[in-house]
C-alpha positions as CSV (number, residue, x, y, z in Angstrom):
1,X,0.0,0.2,0.1
2,X,1.3,3.4,-1.1
3,X,0.7,6.5,1.0
4,X,0.9,10.1,0.3
5,X,1.6,11.9,3.6
6,X,0.9,15.5,4.0
7,X,4.0,17.7,3.8
8,X,2.8,20.3,6.7
9,X,3.6,21.3,10.1
10,X,0.7,19.4,12.0
11,X,0.7,19.1,15.6
12,X,2.4,15.8,16.4
13,X,-1.0,14.1,17.4
14,X,-2.4,14.5,14.1
15,X,-2.2,11.6,11.7
16,X,-3.3,11.7,7.9
17,X,-2.5,10.3,4.5
18,X,-4.0,9.7,1.1
19,X,-4.2,6.0,-0.4
20,X,-3.1,5.5,-4.0
21,X,-4.2,2.6,-6.1
22,X,-1.3,0.6,-5.6
23,X,-1.6,-2.5,-3.5
24,X,-4.8,-4.0,-2.9
25,X,-6.6,-6.9,-4.6
26,X,-9.2,-5.5,-7.1
27,X,-9.0,-6.5,-10.7
28,X,-9.9,-5.0,-14.0
29,X,-10.6,-1.3,-14.2
30,X,-10.2,-1.3,-10.5
31,X,-7.2,-3.0,-10.1
32,X,-5.3,-2.1,-6.8
33,X,-6.7,-0.5,-3.7
34,X,-10.2,0.2,-4.7
35,X,-12.0,1.5,-1.4
36,X,-15.1,2.8,-3.3
37,X,-18.3,0.6,-2.8
38,X,-20.5,2.0,-5.4
39,X,-18.0,1.7,-8.3
40,X,-19.1,-1.6,-9.6
41,X,-16.2,-3.4,-8.3
42,X,-16.8,-6.8,-6.5
43,X,-18.1,-6.1,-3.1
44,X,-15.7,-8.6,-1.6
45,X,-12.6,-7.2,-3.2
46,X,-13.5,-3.9,-1.8
47,X,-14.1,-5.2,1.9
48,X,-10.6,-6.9,1.5
49,X,-9.1,-3.5,0.6
50,X,-10.9,-1.6,3.4
51,X,-9.6,-4.4,5.7
52,X,-6.0,-3.6,4.6
53,X,-6.8,0.4,5.1
54,X,-7.8,-0.4,8.5
55,X,-4.9,-2.0,9.7
56,X,-3.1,1.6,9.2
57,X,-6.2,3.2,11.2
58,X,-7.1,3.2,14.8
59,X,-10.6,3.0,14.0
60,X,-13.3,2.4,11.3
61,X,-13.5,5.6,9.1
62,X,-16.3,7.8,9.4
63,X,-17.4,6.8,5.5
64,X,-19.8,9.3,3.9
65,X,-22.3,9.4,1.5
66,X,-21.0,11.9,-1.0
67,X,-23.5,14.2,-2.6
68,X,-21.4,17.0,-4.3
69,X,-22.9,19.3,-1.8
70,X,-21.5,21.5,1.1
71,X,-22.7,19.7,4.0
72,X,-20.6,18.8,7.1
73,X,-21.3,16.1,9.5
74,X,-20.0,15.5,12.8
75,X,-17.7,12.4,12.8
76,X,-17.6,11.8,16.3
77,X,-21.3,12.0,16.5
78,X,-22.8,8.7,15.7
79,X,-26.4,10.3,15.5
80,X,-25.1,12.7,12.8
81,X,-26.3,12.2,9.2
82,X,-23.4,10.8,6.9
83,X,-24.9,12.4,3.7
84,X,-22.3,14.9,3.3
85,X,-19.1,16.1,1.7
86,X,-17.0,17.1,4.7
87,X,-16.8,15.5,8.3
88,X,-15.1,17.1,11.3
89,X,-13.8,15.5,14.7
90,X,-12.6,17.0,17.9
91,X,-12.5,13.5,19.7
92,X,-9.2,11.2,19.6
93,X,-8.8,8.3,17.3
94,X,-12.2,9.5,15.2
95,X,-11.1,9.1,11.6
96,X,-12.4,11.5,9.2
97,X,-12.5,10.2,5.1
98,X,-13.3,11.2,1.9
99,X,-13.1,8.9,-1.3
100,X,-12.1,10.5,-4.4
101,X,-11.0,9.9,-8.2
102,X,-10.4,13.2,-9.8
103,X,-12.3,15.4,-7.2
104,X,-9.8,17.2,-4.9
105,X,-9.5,15.8,-1.1
106,X,-8.8,18.5,1.1
107,X,-7.5,17.7,4.7
108,X,-7.4,20.2,7.6
109,X,-6.2,20.5,11.1
110,X,-5.5,23.4,13.6
111,X,-1.9,24.2,14.8
112,X,-2.9,22.8,18.3
113,X,-4.0,19.4,16.7
114,X,-7.6,19.9,18.8
115,X,-9.9,19.3,15.7
116,X,-9.5,17.6,12.4
117,X,-11.5,18.0,9.0
118,X,-11.7,16.0,5.6
119,X,-13.6,17.7,2.4
120,X,-14.5,16.1,-0.8
121,X,-14.4,18.9,-3.2
122,X,-15.4,18.4,-6.8
123,X,-15.9,21.8,-8.8
124,X,-19.5,21.6,-7.4
125,X,-18.7,21.1,-3.9
126,X,-16.0,24.0,-4.3
127,X,-18.3,26.4,-5.9
128,X,-21.0,25.6,-3.3
129,X,-18.8,26.4,-0.2
130,X,-17.7,22.9,1.0
131,X,-14.4,24.3,2.2
132,X,-15.7,27.3,3.7
133,X,-18.5,25.1,5.7
134,X,-15.7,22.6,6.9
135,X,-13.7,25.5,8.1
136,X,-16.5,27.2,9.8
137,X,-17.6,23.5,11.4
138,X,-14.0,23.5,13.1
139,X,-14.7,26.3,15.4
140,X,-11.0,27.5,15.3
141,X,-9.5,30.7,14.2
142,X,-8.6,30.1,10.4
143,X,-5.3,31.8,10.8
144,X,-4.4,28.7,12.9
145,X,-5.7,26.1,10.4
146,X,-3.5,23.9,7.9
147,X,-5.0,22.8,4.9
148,X,-3.4,20.0,2.4
149,X,-4.4,19.5,-1.0
150,X,-4.3,15.8,-2.2
151,X,-4.0,14.3,-5.5
152,X,-6.9,15.6,-7.8
153,X,-7.5,16.2,-11.8
154,X,-4.5,18.6,-12.9
155,X,-5.3,21.9,-15.0
156,X,-4.0,20.4,-18.4
157,X,-6.6,17.8,-18.1
158,X,-9.7,19.2,-16.7
159,X,-11.8,20.8,-19.3
160,X,-15.3,22.4,-18.4
161,X,-17.8,24.7,-20.1
162,X,-18.8,28.4,-19.6
163,X,-21.4,27.2,-16.7
164,X,-18.7,26.0,-14.6
165,X,-16.4,29.1,-14.9
166,X,-19.6,31.4,-14.2
167,X,-20.7,29.6,-11.0
168,X,-17.4,30.5,-9.5
169,X,-16.7,33.8,-11.2
170,X,-20.5,35.3,-10.3
171,X,-19.8,34.1,-6.4
172,X,-15.9,35.3,-6.4
173,X,-14.4,37.2,-9.1
174,X,-11.0,36.3,-8.5
175,X,-11.6,32.7,-9.5
176,X,-11.5,34.1,-12.8
177,X,-7.7,33.5,-12.5
178,X,-7.9,29.8,-12.3
179,X,-9.6,29.6,-15.5
180,X,-7.6,29.7,-19.1
181,X,-9.4,29.3,-22.4
182,X,-9.3,26.1,-24.1
183,X,-8.6,25.5,-28.0
184,X,-12.2,24.2,-27.9
185,X,-14.6,27.0,-28.3
186,X,-16.6,27.8,-25.0
187,X,-14.3,25.4,-22.9
188,X,-11.9,26.5,-20.1
189,X,-9.0,24.7,-18.5
190,X,-9.2,25.1,-14.7
191,X,-7.0,24.4,-12.1
192,X,-8.7,23.2,-9.1
193,X,-5.8,23.5,-6.6
194,X,-5.9,27.2,-7.4
195,X,-9.8,27.5,-6.9
196,X,-9.4,25.6,-3.4
197,X,-6.7,27.8,-2.4
198,X,-8.6,30.9,-3.3
199,X,-11.5,29.7,-1.6
200,X,-9.7,28.7,1.4
201,X,-8.0,32.2,1.6
202,X,-11.3,33.9,1.4
203,X,-12.1,31.8,4.6
204,X,-9.1,33.1,6.3
205,X,-6.6,29.8,5.8
206,X,-3.3,31.2,4.6
207,X,-1.4,28.2,5.3
208,X,-2.1,25.6,2.5
209,X,0.2,22.7,1.2
210,X,0.1,20.1,-1.3
211,X,-1.5,20.1,-4.7
212,X,0.1,19.6,-8.0
213,X,-0.5,15.6,-8.5
214,X,-2.7,14.9,-11.4
215,X,-4.6,11.6,-11.2
216,X,-5.5,11.5,-14.8
217,X,-1.7,12.0,-15.8
218,X,-0.6,9.1,-13.7
219,X,-3.0,6.0,-14.4
220,X,-0.3,3.5,-12.4
221,X,-0.6,5.5,-9.1
222,X,-4.2,6.9,-9.5
223,X,-7.6,6.2,-10.2
224,X,-9.5,8.8,-12.5
225,X,-13.0,8.9,-13.5
226,X,-12.6,11.3,-16.0
227,X,-9.8,9.1,-17.7
228,X,-11.4,5.6,-17.3
229,X,-15.1,6.0,-16.5
230,X,-15.2,2.6,-14.5
231,X,-12.6,3.2,-11.9
232,X,-12.0,2.8,-8.3
233,X,-11.6,5.4,-5.6
234,X,-8.9,6.2,-3.4
235,X,-9.1,7.5,0.5
236,X,-8.0,10.6,2.1
237,X,-8.0,10.2,6.1
238,X,-7.2,12.2,9.2
239,X,-7.7,12.0,12.6
240,X,-6.3,13.2,16.1
241,X,-4.2,10.6,17.9
242,X,-4.9,10.1,22.0
């Protein structure tokens, strides 16, 4: 199992990583460590892959039903709805997790290591304010927060239409800098990492790390829905140690 470890100065009690597709027992288009249950993969293979992941964690992750929205759930509240695209936890050994295959996973914590969060940020979630919602749910001074951007679709591969650009620019004109005209009429190439940094900055989070790993460009390491259609999912996880 290959793990991407955030390159950030987080408190020593914070643990975090993102998986790649390397390792695991899935085959065919899902070959490797597919952790997504609703991808069309063999459920038994996904279950085995999740068991392998679990050996690296202090508890079963708080798996979300991701809907490309901006709802945030309390991972340390067993009664909270899991239909959300971000989760936050203050209790120790409670694992926040998101699944991605081109969308941007964002992990957050505060400098003291007292609160952690994970967000699933596709373009709809970003435009809808999922990062701002996650920051608000952490209930910590934004200037004391750290964010890490995991692997996602890169700017050379992410082509979108006018409606996507309009959704961002209408809400935040500065987001126009993340869009470059494509050779195809009425299309744009967009830098999702820059969009995330802009949205985080507006929420007061200036300490942002990671970004730059393109899921589409590296088929050996990463799943990519845009590249392959039928594909697996990777996980980005974070928790506070005890």
